[in-house]
LOTOR-510545 format. One line per 5 residues: number of its first residue (from 1); for each residue x, y, z of C-alpha. Coordinates in Angstrom, 3 decimals. Layout:
REM residues N
NUM	X/Y/Z; ...
//
This chain:
REM residues 284
1	123.801/105.649/116.295; 127.061/106.454/114.478; 128.569/103.127/115.501; 125.545/101.265/114.131; 125.708/103.069/110.811
6	129.388/102.344/110.426; 128.735/98.642/110.971; 126.450/98.434/107.950; 127.929/97.582/104.562; 127.120/98.681/101.022
11	127.839/95.652/98.842; 127.899/95.343/95.067; 126.754/92.186/93.304; 126.628/90.903/89.738; 124.625/87.972/88.335
16	127.614/85.695/89.004; 128.532/86.988/92.473; 125.090/87.604/94.011; 124.712/84.200/95.677; 128.031/84.634/97.464
21	127.217/88.194/98.499; 123.891/87.048/99.948; 125.587/84.213/101.813; 127.925/86.700/103.515; 125.377/89.484/104.100
26	124.991/90.810/107.634; 121.879/92.413/109.183; 121.261/95.883/107.802; 123.536/95.496/104.763; 122.564/97.079/101.453
31	123.256/94.995/98.360; 123.318/96.941/95.101; 122.800/94.855/91.983; 125.027/95.988/89.143; 122.676/96.657/86.190
36	122.263/93.486/84.167; 120.075/90.427/83.669; 119.543/88.207/86.714; 118.033/84.703/86.871; 115.527/83.652/89.527
41	116.877/84.708/92.922; 116.029/82.380/95.819; 116.559/83.241/99.488; 115.839/80.292/101.771; 115.981/79.894/105.558
46	117.853/83.144/106.263; 117.192/85.701/108.965; 118.344/89.325/109.147; 117.371/91.903/111.778; 117.448/94.663/110.835
51	116.488/93.644/107.320; 118.905/93.657/104.428; 118.051/95.813/101.409; 118.549/94.573/97.858; 118.580/97.490/95.421
56	117.825/96.219/91.921; 117.304/99.611/90.264; 118.320/99.429/86.609; 118.348/95.613/86.544; 116.159/92.970/84.930
61	115.283/90.019/87.153; 113.455/86.826/86.192; 111.902/86.629/89.656; 112.448/86.388/93.416; 111.441/83.538/95.749
66	111.794/84.027/99.507; 111.222/80.861/101.524; 111.106/80.679/105.310; 113.199/83.821/105.739; 113.071/87.021/107.768
71	114.150/90.560/106.977; 114.384/91.254/103.230; 113.563/94.567/101.568; 113.649/94.542/97.753; 113.817/97.853/95.900
76	113.338/98.589/92.196; 114.116/96.860/88.948; 112.042/95.157/86.273; 110.647/91.638/86.596; 109.222/90.173/83.415
81	107.623/86.782/83.015; 106.908/84.788/79.919; 103.880/84.365/77.709; 103.013/80.676/77.526; 100.207/78.681/75.905
86	97.557/80.626/73.999; 99.331/83.920/74.621; 98.693/83.793/78.382; 101.384/84.891/80.826; 102.447/82.415/83.504
91	104.409/82.173/86.730; 105.009/84.537/89.636; 107.284/87.560/89.940; 108.040/88.033/93.656; 106.947/85.412/96.181
96	107.376/85.056/99.935; 106.086/82.042/101.823; 106.674/79.322/104.414; 106.358/81.521/107.520; 108.560/84.322/106.251
101	108.492/87.651/108.113; 109.309/91.312/107.527; 109.395/91.000/103.739; 108.940/94.128/101.605; 108.995/94.949/97.906
106	109.092/98.516/96.595; 109.097/100.193/93.198; 109.240/97.188/90.864; 107.682/97.015/87.405; 106.090/93.575/87.020
111	104.954/92.463/83.571; 103.735/89.288/81.853; 103.195/87.087/84.906; 100.236/85.100/86.096; 100.612/87.008/89.391
116	103.097/89.747/90.186; 103.475/89.441/93.980; 102.372/86.503/96.105; 102.608/86.469/99.922; 101.648/83.216/101.649
121	102.146/82.722/105.388; 103.996/86.021/105.822; 103.962/88.152/108.965; 104.982/91.774/108.483; 106.117/93.819/105.515
126	105.115/96.252/102.795; 104.149/95.978/99.133; 104.388/99.554/97.922; 104.909/101.680/94.830; 104.893/98.779/92.359
131	103.435/98.713/88.850; 101.732/95.629/87.382; 101.064/95.273/83.662; 99.824/92.406/81.478; 99.037/90.028/84.348
136	96.958/87.037/83.293; 95.449/86.659/86.784; 96.322/88.924/89.724; 98.605/91.783/90.604; 98.982/91.047/94.340
141	97.854/87.937/96.236; 98.048/87.927/100.041; 97.022/84.653/101.694; 97.239/83.471/105.296; 99.209/86.608/106.156
146	99.252/89.283/108.848; 100.571/92.823/109.381; 101.017/93.774/105.721; 100.794/97.279/104.207; 99.767/97.456/100.520
151	100.178/101.035/99.345; 100.451/103.092/96.110; 100.534/100.154/93.697; 99.112/100.437/90.171; 97.485/97.718/88.054
156	96.956/98.398/84.336; 96.612/96.638/80.974; 95.824/93.179/82.360; 95.498/90.336/79.837; 93.249/87.788/81.588
161	93.627/84.134/80.713; 90.660/81.893/79.839; 88.106/81.713/82.678; 90.272/83.992/84.837; 88.768/86.485/87.285
166	91.770/88.807/87.591; 92.167/90.999/90.654; 94.509/93.896/91.207; 94.668/92.916/94.898; 93.208/89.728/96.391
171	93.261/88.400/99.968; 92.127/85.027/101.261; 92.079/82.885/104.388; 91.858/79.125/104.960; 90.249/77.294/107.895
176	93.404/75.552/109.149; 95.316/78.847/109.688; 94.477/82.014/111.640; 92.497/84.435/109.443; 94.267/87.080/107.386
181	94.501/90.077/109.721; 95.871/93.585/110.254; 96.170/94.511/106.588; 96.226/98.109/105.313; 95.329/98.700/101.655
186	95.682/102.368/100.697; 96.094/104.628/97.653; 96.245/101.833/95.059; 94.780/102.034/91.559; 93.198/99.305/89.438
191	92.405/100.381/85.887; 91.394/97.982/83.127; 90.102/94.466/82.569; 90.144/93.257/86.150; 88.426/93.278/89.524
196	89.773/95.867/91.917; 90.269/94.777/95.531; 88.759/91.420/96.500; 88.360/89.861/99.945; 86.283/86.795/99.133
201	85.346/84.203/101.742; 83.981/80.738/101.043; 82.234/77.955/102.908; 83.391/74.646/101.437; 81.525/71.487/102.465
206	80.280/73.323/105.532; 83.724/74.593/106.559; 84.216/78.375/106.618; 87.509/79.743/105.282; 87.609/82.094/108.263
211	87.034/85.571/106.870; 89.272/88.510/107.775; 90.133/90.657/110.789; 91.037/94.351/110.976; 91.536/95.234/107.328
216	91.565/98.906/106.304; 90.783/99.754/102.663; 91.110/103.491/102.095; 91.738/105.973/99.283; 91.908/103.448/96.444
221	90.749/103.999/92.865; 89.059/101.294/90.790; 88.099/101.888/87.155; 87.388/98.526/85.621; 85.270/96.277/83.426
226	84.260/93.648/86.015; 81.393/93.842/88.494; 83.478/93.412/91.626; 85.127/96.771/91.918; 85.668/96.423/95.652
231	84.379/93.289/97.399; 84.647/92.606/101.135; 83.140/89.456/102.660; 83.044/88.464/106.338; 85.511/91.103/107.493
236	85.468/91.823/111.227; 86.542/95.152/112.685; 87.277/96.463/109.194; 87.129/99.875/107.520; 86.209/100.727/103.913
241	86.351/104.466/103.291; 87.153/107.189/100.750; 87.461/104.825/97.778; 86.449/105.594/94.168; 84.804/102.739/92.262
246	83.634/103.202/88.673; 83.418/101.412/85.314; 85.257/101.849/82.050; 83.020/102.539/79.024; 83.455/98.965/77.740
251	82.471/97.327/81.032; 80.982/93.829/81.153; 79.203/94.517/84.456; 78.878/97.814/86.282; 81.519/98.142/89.000
256	80.141/97.727/92.501; 81.126/98.130/96.124; 80.049/94.874/97.785; 80.243/94.408/101.558; 78.700/91.279/103.072
261	78.853/89.922/106.615; 81.253/90.799/109.387; 81.481/94.287/110.870; 82.646/96.962/108.449; 82.684/100.725/108.944
266	81.891/102.375/105.593; 81.938/106.041/104.637; 83.037/108.423/101.901; 83.043/105.820/99.118; 82.162/107.253/95.725
271	80.337/104.715/93.526; 78.103/106.038/90.708; 76.031/102.849/90.556; 72.633/103.571/92.138; 72.603/102.983/95.878
276	76.273/102.050/96.056; 77.846/105.184/97.471; 78.250/105.711/101.213; 77.767/108.866/103.338; 80.656/111.260/103.744
281	83.079/110.504/106.554; 82.721/112.662/109.648; 86.189/111.963/111.027; 89.679/111.894/109.559
//
C-alpha cells in the first residue's frame, strides 16, 4: 500500500497550465486548481484507473465537459452560467457523455444554468453534496446511464424558463439503449418552484422508452410548487421509501407521490395530500 501511495502525485494547475497538467496526469493523481477563474474544461477520450481527482475548491469554473472518458472525480468550486434571452439561464454546468465511466462530481455550487449536471451514457459514478440555484430547467439530468449514486444534493431558488417543467432530479431512458438502471437517489432536497424527483416514461408512436430498472429513492425531501413532487413511471424492481413530499404555501398544484406501472416497493413516505402517504416501513 505504501508503494502505491508514493506513486501518486499531487499536482498544481492554473488556468494557463491546466491543459498540460491534464495531458500528463497519471492514474490516481490529484490535481489542485490554484484559486482563479477557469474557462470551460474539456476532457476527451482519456482513461484513468484509479480515477484522477480534480480539486477546484476556491475556484470559479465556466463549466466541465467530459466526453468518452473514464475515471474523473471533480471536487468543489463554483460553476456559474449566464442569463440569456428574457432573463432565462442557459447552458450546462458539468456534463459527462459518450460512454464515459466512473465519473463523479462532489461539493460544487451550480448557479444560473439551464441544467447543472447532465449525465448521458455514463456507467458508474456519484453526484453528491452539490448545490443548485437559479436553474431554468433541471438540477440533475441522468439519461441512458447505469450504476449512479445521487446523494445529498440540494435544489433551491429555481427560475424556470417559459413552458419549462423544472426538476431537481430527472431520469429518462430511450428505446434504442438499455434502460436506465441501478440508480440510488438518497437524502436530496428540492425546495422551490420545481418538480422534485421525476422518472417519466413515454410511449412515442407506439414505441416505449423502456422504463427503469432497480432504482432506489429513499430519504429525500420535496417541498415545492408543482404537482409532481415524486413521480415514478414503469420502474421495475424499484424502491420508494421514507421520503417527505409536501407543498409550499404558494403552490400551483398540491405536491403528489405518483407511482405508475412496473414493480415498486413503497413504504414510509410522508405525503399530506389525502391518500398519498404509504404505510410505515417494517424493515431497515
